[in-house]
Every structure is written in C-alpha cells, then in structure tokens.
N, C-alpha and C positions, 0 to 999 in steps of 0.2 A: 504494500500500500504506500503510495507516494506521500511526501510530507504535506503537499497541498491538500490532498484528500483527507488526511488525518486532521489538518487544521479546520477544514470545512465541517467535518463530522463533529469536532469538539465545539465549534461555534454554534452549530445547529443544536447540539445537545444542551449547551449552556442556555441558549435563547429559549428553547422549549422548557427547560427546567425552571427558568425564571417566570415564564408565562404560566406554567402549571402551578407554581407556588403562589403566584398572584391570585389566581382564581381558586386554587385549592384551599388556601387559607382564608378565603372570603374577603380579601382586601378590596375587591371591587365594590363591595357594599358601602365602604367608607368614602368612596369617591363619588358621592351623589350629592345633588343640591339639597335634598331633604336632610341628610346626615350633617352636612355642613352647617345648615341653618340651626339645627338642633344643638350642635356641639360648639357653636361659635364662642360662647363664654368660656368653656373648658379649654379650648384651643388658645384663646387669648391669654388665659392664665398661664398655660404652659409656655407660651411665647414670651411672656413678661418675665418668667422665672429664669429662663436661659435663652436670651434672644439670639446670640450668635450660634449656639448649637441648634436651636430650632430652625434658623434660617439655613444652616448648612444641610440639615436633614431634608428640609423642603426642597432645596436646590438639587440634591442628589436624587430624591424621589422623582422630581420633574424630569431630570435627564433620563432616568430609567423608563418612565412612562413614555416619553417621546421616542427614545431609541427602539423600544419594543412595540410601538404603536398600540399601547394599551389604552383602554378607555379611561377618561378622567382628567385629561389635560385642561379642559375648559373649567371644570370644577376647581382644580388646583389653582388656576389663574384667578378665578373669582375669590377663592379663599385667601390667596395672597393679598389681593386688593383690600379685603376686609381686615386682615391681620397686620400687615406691614405698612399699609399706606401705598399711595400711587407710585411714587418715584422709586422706592426700594423694591417694590414688586415688579415694576417695569424692568429694572436692571436685572433682577434675579431671573425672571421668566424669559427675557430676551436672550440672555446668554444660555440658560438651561435648555430652552427649546431649540436654539441653533446648534448647540453641542449634541443634543439628542438626535436632531434631524440628521446631522452629519454622520453620527454613528450608525443610524438606520441606513443612510445612503451607502456607507462603507460596507455594512453587512450585506446589503443587496448586491453590491458589486462583487464582493468576495464569493458569495454563494452562487450567483447566477450569471455573472458577466462572461465567464468562459463558455458556458453552455449556449448563451446567446451568440457568441462569436462563432462557434461551431455551426450553429443552425442558420445564421443569417449571412455569414461570410462577408462578401463585398458590400452588401446592403448596409451592414452595420458600420463599415468603414466610411461610407458616404454620410451616414448619420453623424458619425463622430466628427467628420470634417465640418459639417454644419454647426454642430454643437460648439466646436472650438471657436468658430467665427461669431455665432449669435447666442450661444448657450446662456451666458450670463444675463443677457438682455431678456430672453424669454423666461428664464427662471425667475427673474425679478418680477415680471408681469404675473406669473403664476402665483407667486407669493403674495402679491397685492390683492388677488381675487380670492376671497375665502370660499367661493363655490367649489374650488378644487380641493379634494381631501388632502390633508397634511401628509398622511402616510403614503398616498399614491404618488405624490410628487417626489418624496424621498426615494421610494423604491424605483420609480421610473428613471430618475436621474442617476441612480446607482448603476443602471445598465449602460450608461453612456460613458464617455471618456472625460467628462467635465472634471477638472481638478477639484479635490476635496476642499482645498483652501478657498477656491472661488465659490464653491457651493456654500461653504460656511459664511463667508462675508456677504454674499448676495442674500442668503436666507436671513441673516441678521438684520439687514437693512429692509428687505422686502416684507418681513413679518412684523416689523415694529409698529406700523399703524394699526393693524388688527390686534396686536397684543395690547396696545394702549387702550383700545375700545373695551376689551374684556376686563382689563385691570380696573379701569374706571367704573365699569359695571359692578365690580366687586364691592365698591364703596356703597353701593345701593342694594346690598345683598338682602336686607330685610324686606325690600319691596319687590324682589324678583320671585315669581311663582314657578317659572319653568325656564329651561335653557332657551326655548324658542322665543321667550320674551326679550332676550337680549338683542337679537338681530331682527330688526323690522325690515319689511320689503324696501322701504326707502333707504335704509342703511346698506342693504345688499346692492341696491342699484348704484349707490354712491361709490361703493368699493369696485363695482364693475366698471364704472366710468374711470375710476382711478387706475384700474388695470389696463384699460384701453388707451389711456392717455399716452403712455410711452410708445405704443405702436403708432398712434397718430402723429406724435411728435417726430418719430423716426422717419415717417413718410414725408413729412414736411421738410425735414432737414435734407433727406435724400433728393427730393425734388429741387430744393434750393441749390444743392451742390451740382446736380445735373444741369440746371439752368446756367449756373456760373461757368461750368465747363464748356457748355455750348457757346456762351458769349465770348469766352476766352479764345475758342477756336475760330469763331467767325469774325472776331475783332480785326486781326491782321488782314484777312481777306477783304473786309469792307474798306479798310484804310487804303489798301492797294487799288481797289476799284475806284475810290474817290480821287486818287492822285491824278494830277494833270499829265 
C-alpha cells in the first residue's frame, strides 16, 4: 500500500470518527437556536469566568464544524454575537470559518483530486488553467452570495488547482459581509424565533446584487480596456490619413 493511500485512509478514518463522535455523543442537539436561547445565561456565566479559555474553545469548535461541514455554524455565529459582542465575534468567526473552509478544501483535494485527474484528464487541465486566471475572482463572487452552500464551495474548489493561500485570503474577504450580518443578528438573539428569520428575501436579493457587482464591474473594465486598445491602434492611422 502506497504512502499516499495510507494517508488518505487515515484522513478519511479521522474525519469519519470525528463526525461519528459529533452525532454519537449528541453534540448536534446543543447547536440549535432553541438550546442557545435557553442556555444563554449559563453560557454567559461560563464566558465571564474564563473569557480567554472560553473564546479559545469557541474558536476551535468553529474551525472543526467548518472543516467537517457539520451543522451548527450559523448557531455558533449567533451565539458568539450574543456572548462576545460584535467586533470580537466578527474577528473570531472570520478567521475560524476561513481556516475551517481551507481545511475542508485541502481535505477534498487530498481525497478526490487524483481521482478527478484520472477521470477527466485534459478537461481538468483546461479547468485548472481557467481557475489560475479567474479563480480568485469567481471564488470571491461565490463567497459574497450566500445562496451557494458553504461546504459545496469548499469541496468544489478543492478539486481545482487554486492555491490554498489564495483560497484562504479570498474566502476571508468574501465571507466577511455575510459573517457581519449573522454576528449582528446574534445581538438580537432574544427576538429571533427561527434561523429563517435572519435572512429576509430583501437581504438575499441585496447579497445577490453584491455578488453580481464584481462580474458587472469586470465587464465594464474589460470593455473600457478594449475600447482604449482600439483607439490606440486607430490613432496613428487616423493621424497619417489626416496629414497633408
């Protein structure tokens, strides 16, 4: 058995063990809006007793949830907003979610990239070339639009050749507006009755416009550059034709 195969087996085993432990121990029942609202005072007491340790545990739990695509990231974000306040939670969640997303991307690449290369061959090479040119731009757009599931973007980008450093930085910036919205909602925790109450149709439409804006802006810039290039080429010809 090759070292690469052994590594993949170990990674799969570890990931499956963590997911099994999460559900087997019933931890998923604690990452619900109802439990969060019921336990808010107890959590606030624990956070006040050991603020740094509590924040570190929160950060690591968020990274784990994001890396393994476990349910509960939204509730964790809301809880952070209620317990730590806006700016502290924004920093914690922004870094934790980006690190977790990058780990998920790396896991997808490690487990499935070789299989995709063997199956798609030259087609994947062409995709990789496009990703190298435009990958950061389109990833940024995907991150801005919350209609695209978090885990789907992580897994799909893991099958491409986008550098993990680029993936991390773009994710950090692209997810920041959405993170801010959910963190701010956490401060209104007592008035939120369901997760669907956080995102209104108007808000989703606003995010969609925000995601479309980079595409529209790129088209405008490309059109402007093309027009400038045409003018530069036609300029000398025009001056020659006008000369006596």
